[in-house]
C-alpha positions in Angstrom: 97.4 -56.8 7.4 96.4 -58.5 10.6 96.5 -57.4 14.2 96.3 -59.6 17.3 94.6 -59.2 20.6 95.6 -61.0 23.7 92.9 -62.8 25.6 93.6 -63.2 29.3 92.5 -66.5 30.7 92.0 -67.7 34.3 94.8 -69.2 36.3 96.1 -71.5 33.6 98.8 -69.1 32.6 98.3 -69.9 28.9 98.1 -66.9 26.6 95.7 -67.1 23.8 95.7 -64.8 20.8 92.9 -63.9 18.4 93.8 -62.8 14.9 91.6 -59.9 13.7 91.9 -58.8 10.1 92.4 -55.0 9.6 89.6 -54.3 7.1 89.3 -51.0 5.2 86.1 -49.9 3.8 85.3 -47.3 1.2 82.3 -46.3 3.4 84.7 -44.7 6.0 85.6 -42.0 3.5 82.0 -41.5 2.6 80.9 -41.2 6.2 83.1 -38.1 6.6 80.8 -36.3 4.1 77.6 -37.1 5.9 75.3 -34.4 7.1 72.6 -34.2 9.7 70.1 -36.5 8.0 72.7 -39.1 7.1 73.7 -39.4 10.7 70.1 -39.6 11.8 69.5 -42.4 9.4 72.6 -44.2 10.6 71.5 -44.0 14.2 68.0 -45.2 13.3 69.4 -48.2 11.4 71.8 -49.1 14.3 69.0 -48.9 16.9 66.0 -50.2 15.1 67.2 -52.1 12.0 70.5 -53.5 13.3 70.5 -56.5 11.0 70.1 -54.3 7.9 72.8 -52.0 9.2 75.2 -54.9 9.8 74.6 -56.4 6.3 75.1 -53.0 4.7 78.2 -52.5 6.8 79.7 -55.8 5.8 78.8 -55.3 2.1 80.4 -51.8 2.3 77.2 -50.2 1.0 76.3 -48.2 4.1 78.3 -45.1 3.2 76.7 -44.9 -0.3 73.2 -45.5 1.2 73.6 -42.8 3.9 75.0 -40.3 1.4 72.0 -40.9 -0.9 69.5 -40.5 2.0 71.3 -37.3 3.2 71.2 -35.8 -0.3 67.6 -36.7 -0.9 66.7 -35.3 2.5 68.4 -32.0 1.9 66.7 -31.6 -1.6 63.4 -32.5 0.0 63.9 -30.0 2.7 64.6 -27.2 0.2 61.5 -28.1 -1.7 59.3 -28.2 1.4 60.6 -24.9 2.6 59.9 -23.2 -0.8 56.3 -24.7 -0.7 55.8 -23.4 2.9 57.1 -20.0 2.0 54.7 -19.8 -0.9 51.8 -20.9 1.3 52.7 -18.7 4.2 55.1 -15.9 3.1 57.7 -14.7 5.6 57.1 -11.4 7.3 59.5 -8.5 6.6 62.7 -9.3 8.5 63.5 -5.6 9.0 60.1 -4.7 10.4 59.5 -7.6 12.8 62.6 -9.8 13.3 60.9 -12.0 16.0 58.0 -12.8 13.8 60.4 -13.7 10.9 62.4 -15.9 13.2 59.3 -17.6 14.5 57.9 -18.4 11.0 61.3 -19.6 9.7 61.7 -21.9 12.8 58.2 -23.2 12.2 58.9 -23.9 8.6 62.1 -25.7 9.4 60.4 -27.8 12.1 57.6 -28.8 9.7 60.1 -29.7 7.0 62.2 -31.8 9.4 59.2 -33.6 10.7 58.1 -34.5 7.2 61.6 -35.6 6.2 62.0 -37.8 9.3 58.7 -39.6 8.6 59.3 -40.0 4.8 63.0 -40.7 4.5 64.7 -41.5 7.8 62.3 -43.6 9.9 61.3 -46.1 7.2 
């Protein structure tokens, strides 16, 4: 299937058309399943590794790659959070909710920072 796009030219009055193929990629379906870390990786690739992003996009491997990164990041996040909870146990939520929220937010921030350095910004 092809679509055309009209290109307007200066005063010559001649209409020129450009034929653009309508390509469908499997990655489009996979992109719908992406989570936070998949989108962060995609944005990083677009901005800082654009040639790699374009190659993966044309080879239709970008969706698979981003899903793998997202899955690995979520698994790593769970593992880091468990390690942090073992190292610094959470306070009792019923006794001191603010302390519990503070510690949970700290743990999440630490885990996210590690994941971004190890998996996303490489």
